[in-house]
C-alpha positions in Angstrom: 85.5 101.1 114.7 88.9 102.8 115.1 88.8 105.6 112.7 92.5 106.3 113.4 93.4 103.2 111.3 92.7 105.2 108.0 94.6 108.3 107.2 94.8 110.8 104.3 98.1 112.6 104.0 99.0 114.6 100.8 102.6 113.4 101.1 101.6 109.7 101.2 100.2 108.1 98.0 99.1 111.6 96.8 96.6 111.9 99.6 94.7 108.6 99.0 93.2 107.1 102.1 95.7 104.4 103.4 96.0 102.1 106.4 97.8 104.2 109.0 101.5 103.7 109.1 101.6 102.0 105.7 101.3 102.9 102.0 98.5 100.3 101.6 95.6 102.2 100.0 92.0 101.5 100.8 91.4 101.4 97.1 93.9 98.5 96.8 92.3 96.5 99.5 88.9 96.9 97.9 90.2 96.0 94.4 91.9 92.8 95.7 88.8 91.8 97.7 86.5 92.4 94.7 88.8 90.3 92.6 88.2 87.3 94.9 91.1 87.5 97.4 90.2 86.6 101.0 91.1 88.6 104.0 93.6 85.9 104.9 95.3 86.2 101.5 95.5 90.0 101.9 97.1 89.5 105.3 99.7 87.1 103.8 100.5 89.4 100.9 100.9 92.5 103.0 102.5 91.6 106.4 102.0 95.1 107.8 98.3 94.9 107.2 96.1 93.7 110.0 92.6 92.3 110.2 91.4 95.4 111.9 93.0 97.5 109.1 91.0 95.5 106.4 87.8 96.0 108.3 88.6 99.7 108.7 89.1 100.0 105.0 85.7 98.4 104.4 84.0 100.6 107.0 85.7 103.7 105.5 84.5 102.9 102.0 81.0 102.2 103.2 80.9 105.4 105.2 82.2 107.4 102.3 79.7 106.1 99.9 76.9 106.5 102.3 77.8 110.2 103.0 77.7 111.0 99.3 74.1 109.9 98.7 
């Protein structure tokens, strides 16, 4: 997994983790997916988003949750 696909920068989205080079927050991807959107729908809605970026967001969230337990 390419960890460079997720970045946290205080000057972008108040430091929330985002897909690198975008203002698409990991949180947004997770919320949309949880609401029933498919990866294909996410990619259609956000042209700068890539399949690898979506998977990186899922991996980032899982890793973050795992490291807090």
